[in-house]
N, C-alpha and C positions, 0 to 999 in steps of 0.2 A: 342028581347034583352035578353041576358043571365045575370042575376043578381047574385050577390054573394049568396044570399039565395037559388037561383035555383041551382047553382053549388054546394052548400053544400048538397042540398037534393039529387043531382045525386051521389055525393061521398058516401052519406049514402046507397043509393040503391045498389051501386056497391060493398060496403063493406058487405052488406047483401048477395049479390050474391057470393062474395069471401068466406064468411062463409059457404054458402051452397056448394060451390065447395070443400071446405075443409072437410065438412062432407062426401061428396061423396068419396073424396080422402082417408080420414081416414077409411071409411067402405071398400074400395077396398084394402087398405094396411094392414088391420088387418083382418077382417071377410072373406075376399075373397082373401087372400094373395097368395095362390097357383096359382090360375087362373091369377091373376094380374102379378105376377112374369113371368109366362110362356108366357101369350098371349099378355100383354100390355107392360111390360118392356123388354120381350124378354131375360130374364136371367134364368140360371138354378135354379129350385127351390130346391136348397139344404138348409139344416138347417141354415147355417150362414147367407145366403142372405135373407131367410124368417124371420129371427129374426130382421135383419136390416130394412127390409121393414116394419115389424110390428111396430118397434120402431118409424119409420117415420110416420106411420099412427097414432100412439098415439099423436104425436106432431100435426098432422093435426087436430085431434079432439080439442086438446088444443087451437089451433089458431082460429078454428071455434068458439068455445065458447067465446074466448076473443073478437073477432069481434062482436058477438052477444051482449056481454056486453058492448061494446064501443057504438054500436048503441042505446042500451036501456038506458044507464046511462050517456054517455058523447058523443054524436053524433057530437059535435063540433071537436072531435079528428079524425073523419073519414078520412079527406083529409090528415092528417099527417100520419096515419096508412097505408093509400094507397101508400104513398111515401116510408114508411119504408119497406114494402113487397118486392118490387124490389130491394131495397138497401141490404136487408138481403141476398137475393139470389146472388146478385153481390158479396158481401163479401165471401159467401160461395164458389162461383166459383172462386174467386182469391185464396182462400185456397186450392182449389183442383188443380189449376194451379200451384201453388207454390209447392205442393207435388207431382206434375207430375201424378195425378190421371186422367186417360183417359177412355172415355166411349168406350166399346167394344160391348154392346148389341144394339139391335134395339132402345129400349127406346121409344116407340111409344107416351108416354106421353109428350115428349119434345115439340111437336107441340102445344098441349093444354096449356102447361105451358108458352109457348111464348106469346100466346094470353093473358092468365090470367095476366102475368106480364106487357105486354104493356097496357091493359086496366086499371090496377092499376095505373101505371105511368101517362098515358095521362090524366085520370080523376083527379088525384091529381094535376098535373101541371096545367090543366085547372082552378082548383079552385084558385090556388095561383096567376096565371095570372090575373084572374078576380078580386081577393081580392086586388091586387096592382094598379088596374086602378084608376086614380085620379078623373075621371068625373063620378060620380054616380054608381060606382061599377058595370058596365055592359058591355057586348059585343054586337054589333050589330049582328043580324042574317045574 
């Protein structure tokens, strides 16, 4: 059986992993920006694109530290944060679509990001489905 408490622990672990992933992404986008632009994103490493990638890396550091703080001080929020992550990317994607911003580069990171967002979404949904169960808050294996 998967109980609500177990699902909450899984969400906490997933949020720690998301924080670690954001630290890696932050490092890649800031301290390794030229390599990441050229070899991972597949974009020309010109000044404007490097500045934008670096700014994104700074936000990766911010989210990583926020995730760690949530796990440390308010881990009951972990399932909610896991649901907010893909929601935020979805809203950003809508903004890009409405502004007709289209991807022209290889952007190798899109595959990793798809997995990242799906794991966040699925683990968050799993928690909320288990929490809503009327009988003992558990799911049979």
